[in-house]
LUMTINU-861868 format. One line per field, with one value per residue (C-alpha): residue number from 1; residue in one letter; x, y, z. Coordinates in steps of 0.2 Angstrom, whole numbers, plus 2048, in hexadecimal, padded with zeros to 3 digits. Layout:
k c(NUM, ...)
r c(a, ...)
X c(X, ...)
Y c(Y, ...)
Z c(Z, ...)
This chain:
k c(1, 2, 3, 4, 5, 6, 7, 8, 9, 10, 11, 12, 13, 14, 15, 16, 17, 18, 19, 20, 21, 22, 23, 24, 25, 26, 27, 28, 29, 30, 31, 32, 33, 34, 35, 36, 37, 38, 39, 40, 41, 42, 43, 44, 45, 46, 47, 48, 49, 50, 51, 52, 53, 54, 55, 56, 57, 58, 59, 60, 61, 62, 63, 64, 65, 66, 67, 68, 69, 70, 71, 72, 73, 74, 75, 76, 77, 78, 79, 80, 81, 82, 83, 84, 85, 86, 87, 88, 89, 90, 91, 92, 93, 94, 95, 96, 97, 98, 99, 100, 101, 102, 103, 104, 105, 106, 107, 108, 109, 110, 111, 112, 113, 114, 115, 116, 117, 118, 119, 120, 121, 122, 123, 124, 125, 126, 127, 128, 129, 130, 131, 132, 133, 134, 135, 136, 137, 138, 139, 140, 141, 142, 143, 144, 145, 146, 147, 148, 149, 150, 151, 152, 153, 154, 155, 156, 157, 158, 159, 160, 161, 162, 163, 164, 165, 166, 167, 168, 169, 170, 171, 172, 173, 174, 175, 176, 177, 178, 179, 180, 181, 182, 183, 184, 185, 186, 187, 188, 189, 190, 191, 192, 193, 194, 195, 196, 197, 198, 199, 200, 201, 202, 203, 204, 205, 206, 207, 208, 209, 210, 211, 212, 213, 214, 215, 216, 217, 218, 219, 220, 221, 222, 223, 224, 225, 226, 227, 228, 229, 230, 231, 232, 233, 234, 235, 236, 237, 238, 239, 240, 241, 242, 243, 244, 245, 246, 247, 248, 249, 250, 251, 252, 253, 254, 255, 256, 257, 258, 259, 260, 261, 262, 263, 264, 265, 266, 267, 268, 269, 270)
r c(x, x, x, x, x, x, x, x, x, x, x, x, x, x, x, x, x, x, x, x, x, x, x, x, x, x, x, x, x, x, x, x, x, x, x, x, x, x, x, x, x, x, x, x, x, x, x, x, x, x, x, x, x, x, x, x, x, x, x, x, x, x, x, x, x, x, x, x, x, x, x, x, x, x, x, x, x, x, x, x, x, x, x, x, x, x, x, x, x, x, x, x, x, x, x, x, x, x, x, x, x, x, x, x, x, x, x, x, x, x, x, x, x, x, x, x, x, x, x, x, x, x, x, x, x, x, x, x, x, x, x, x, x, x, x, x, x, x, x, x, x, x, x, x, x, x, x, x, x, x, x, x, x, x, x, x, x, x, x, x, x, x, x, x, x, x, x, x, x, x, x, x, x, x, x, x, x, x, x, x, x, x, x, x, x, x, x, x, x, x, x, x, x, x, x, x, x, x, x, x, x, x, x, x, x, x, x, x, x, x, x, x, x, x, x, x, x, x, x, x, x, x, x, x, x, x, x, x, x, x, x, x, x, x, x, x, x, x, x, x, x, x, x, x, x, x, x, x, x, x, x, x, x, x, x, x, x, x, x, x, x, x, x, x, x, x, x, x, x, x)
X c(7EE, 7FF, 80C, 818, 826, 825, 832, 831, 829, 81A, 815, 805, 800, 7EF, 7E6, 7D5, 7CD, 7BC, 7C1, 7CE, 7CC, 7D7, 7CE, 7D7, 7CF, 7D4, 7D9, 7DC, 7D9, 7E0, 7DA, 7E4, 7DC, 7E4, 7D6, 7CD, 7D0, 7C4, 7CF, 7DA, 7EC, 7F0, 7E8, 7ED, 7ED, 7F3, 802, 7FD, 80A, 7FF, 7F1, 7FB, 7F7, 803, 801, 80E, 808, 819, 81E, 810, 80E, 80C, 7FA, 7EB, 7E4, 7D8, 7DB, 7CF, 7D3, 7C6, 7C6, 7B7, 7A8, 7B4, 7B8, 7BB, 7C4, 7C8, 7D8, 7E0, 7F2, 7FB, 80A, 813, 824, 82E, 82D, 832, 841, 845, 846, 85A, 85A, 84E, 857, 86A, 85F, 85C, 867, 859, 84E, 857, 84E, 84D, 844, 839, 837, 836, 822, 821, 82D, 824, 812, 81A, 821, 810, 808, 815, 812, 7FF, 7FE, 80A, 800, 7F1, 7F7, 800, 7F3, 802, 80B, 81D, 820, 81A, 808, 7FA, 7E8, 7D9, 7C9, 7B9, 7B0, 7A3, 7B1, 7B8, 7B5, 7AD, 7B7, 7C1, 7C1, 7D1, 7D5, 7D6, 7EA, 7F8, 809, 800, 80E, 802, 7F0, 7EC, 7DB, 7D3, 7C8, 7C9, 7DC, 7E5, 7EB, 7F5, 7EA, 7F1, 7EE, 7EE, 7F7, 7F3, 802, 804, 7F2, 7EA, 7DA, 7CF, 7D2, 7C4, 7C3, 7C1, 7B2, 7B1, 7BC, 7B6, 7C3, 7D4, 7E6, 7ED, 801, 805, 811, 825, 830, 83D, 839, 83F, 84D, 845, 835, 841, 849, 83A, 830, 83F, 83D, 82A, 82B, 839, 82B, 81D, 828, 82E, 81D, 818, 828, 829, 822, 815, 803, 7FA, 7EE, 7FA, 7FC, 80A, 816, 81E, 831, 839, 843, 835, 82D, 81F, 820, 812, 813, 80E, 800, 7F7, 7E9, 7EB, 7F5, 7F7, 800, 7FD, 809, 80E, 820, 824, 833, 829, 819, 824, 82B, 81A, 813, 820, 818, 807, 7FB, 7F6, 7E5, 7E6, 7D6, 7D2, 7E4, 7EE, 7FF, 80C)
Y c(810, 815, 818, 827, 829, 839, 845, 844, 84F, 845, 843, 83D, 834, 830, 82C, 82A, 81C, 817, 803, 802, 814, 823, 832, 842, 851, 862, 867, 85E, 867, 85C, 85F, 855, 854, 84B, 83F, 848, 859, 866, 86F, 869, 867, 86B, 86E, 874, 870, 85F, 85E, 851, 847, 83F, 836, 836, 845, 84A, 855, 859, 85F, 85F, 857, 84F, 84B, 838, 833, 82F, 83A, 83B, 842, 849, 84B, 854, 853, 85F, 857, 849, 840, 843, 835, 833, 828, 826, 828, 825, 82E, 822, 824, 816, 805, 7F4, 7F6, 801, 7FC, 7FC, 7F0, 7E2, 7E6, 7E1, 7D2, 7CA, 7CE, 7CA, 7D7, 7E3, 7F5, 7EE, 7DF, 7E7, 7FA, 802, 804, 7F1, 7EE, 7FD, 7F3, 7E3, 7EC, 7F4, 7E2, 7DB, 7EA, 7E6, 7D4, 7D5, 7E1, 7D6, 7C5, 7CD, 7DC, 7E6, 7F4, 7F2, 803, 814, 81A, 826, 820, 82C, 826, 832, 833, 827, 81A, 81A, 80D, 811, 818, 80C, 7FF, 7FB, 806, 7FC, 7FB, 7F4, 7FD, 80E, 81C, 82A, 831, 842, 84B, 852, 85F, 870, 872, 863, 85A, 84A, 840, 834, 824, 814, 804, 7F2, 7E8, 7EE, 7F6, 805, 80A, 817, 827, 833, 841, 853, 85D, 862, 853, 84C, 83F, 839, 835, 825, 825, 813, 805, 7FE, 80F, 804, 7F4, 7E4, 7DB, 7CB, 7D3, 7DD, 7CC, 7C3, 7D1, 7D2, 7BF, 7C1, 7D1, 7C6, 7B7, 7C2, 7C9, 7B9, 7AF, 7B1, 7A9, 79A, 78E, 787, 789, 795, 789, 77B, 773, 768, 763, 754, 758, 74D, 742, 73D, 73F, 74C, 75C, 763, 777, 783, 78B, 79B, 79A, 785, 77D, 78E, 796, 7A8, 7AB, 79A, 79E, 794, 79F, 7B0, 7A7, 7A2, 7B4, 7BD, 7AF, 7B5, 7C7, 7C0, 7C4, 7B4, 7B4, 7A7, 7A6, 7B8, 7BE, 7C6, 7C0, 7C9)
Z c(7E4, 7E0, 7EF, 7ED, 7FA, 807, 805, 7F2, 7E5, 7DF, 7CD, 7C7, 7B7, 7B0, 7A1, 79D, 798, 791, 78F, 782, 77D, 783, 786, 782, 78B, 785, 797, 7A7, 7B9, 7C6, 7DA, 7E6, 7F9, 807, 810, 81D, 816, 812, 805, 7F8, 7FC, 7E9, 7D9, 7C6, 7B5, 7AF, 7A1, 793, 789, 77E, 787, 798, 7A1, 7B1, 7BF, 7CD, 7DE, 7E6, 7F6, 7FF, 811, 815, 812, 806, 7FA, 7ED, 7DD, 7D1, 7BE, 7B6, 7A2, 7A2, 797, 790, 7A1, 7B3, 7BE, 7CF, 7D5, 7E6, 7EB, 7FC, 802, 80D, 819, 810, 807, 80A, 7FF, 7F0, 7DD, 7DB, 7EB, 7E1, 7D2, 7DB, 7E4, 7D2, 7C3, 7B7, 7BE, 7B2, 7AD, 79B, 79F, 7AE, 7AE, 7BE, 7BC, 7BD, 7CB, 7D7, 7D3, 7DA, 7E8, 7EB, 7EA, 7F7, 802, 801, 803, 813, 81C, 817, 81D, 82D, 831, 833, 827, 827, 823, 82B, 823, 827, 826, 82A, 832, 832, 842, 83A, 836, 849, 855, 866, 873, 87C, 86F, 864, 854, 845, 842, 84C, 84F, 852, 853, 855, 854, 84F, 84F, 83E, 83D, 846, 84D, 84B, 85B, 862, 86B, 87B, 876, 882, 87B, 87D, 876, 863, 863, 86A, 872, 869, 872, 878, 86B, 870, 868, 856, 850, 83E, 83E, 841, 83B, 840, 83E, 83E, 838, 83B, 83B, 831, 827, 831, 829, 827, 81E, 813, 80E, 80A, 803, 7F6, 7F3, 7F0, 7E5, 7DA, 7DA, 7D3, 7C4, 7C1, 7C3, 7B0, 7AA, 7B7, 7AA, 7B7, 7B5, 7C0, 7C6, 7CA, 7DC, 7D6, 7C9, 7C1, 7BB, 7AC, 7B7, 7C0, 7D1, 7D7, 7E0, 7EA, 7E7, 7F6, 7F2, 7F8, 801, 803, 814, 81D, 80F, 80A, 7FC, 7F8, 7FD, 80C, 810, 80F, 818, 826, 829, 828, 835, 842, 841, 841, 850, 85A, 863, 871, 87E, 877, 87D, 86E, 86E, 864)
């Protein structure tokens, strides 16, 4: 799922593929629909450049969107994009952190992909988003009243369906209880995440992204758990999924561990 920054015009691009073969419909109609919405947010024809079809819905509010690329009888694809309130770091910040990450060697698309991976991994490991995000939950996906919502660091909860309204939420530490919903609600939008990226997280985010981009050029086999340099000795590698390591970078894992919730005797501790 591609991520775009709120407050900027969004330009979507898509290529229809049938395995290795690119398909080229004569005309493509694009429909962009926000999660939980009954009507499209934007729709219109895509502009083709070779086998790449582009469409700009303009600025989109933060949230998750489904994009339908309708190429008629040739092909119809469904993709998803997310508009977020911020990134862990900018592309120039990452390039400035490592002179080897020049635009000639690493195009912006490759750098953005590494950033997406870092953000997703950090949220998976800690259970927290370090940037502002909005998630939609339909009524069928909601926990029962009085149970905890499945997000940490919640800023607000708004109803979806009928007239949108902000709901009062009761907090417990970094979590919040599911509020009672007014009649006619079809779902809720949950605004969550850190309003500003913590300095330590940005620092190790840059470190992890640099490692991901240079990983293929490291010369160490993918499955290696240790190595022996030419001058002798044996070094044990920090391996993701072993001995408590998540990313395999001790400096990164140590910072992430500080942001993980710890449960002691059924009590969640920060």
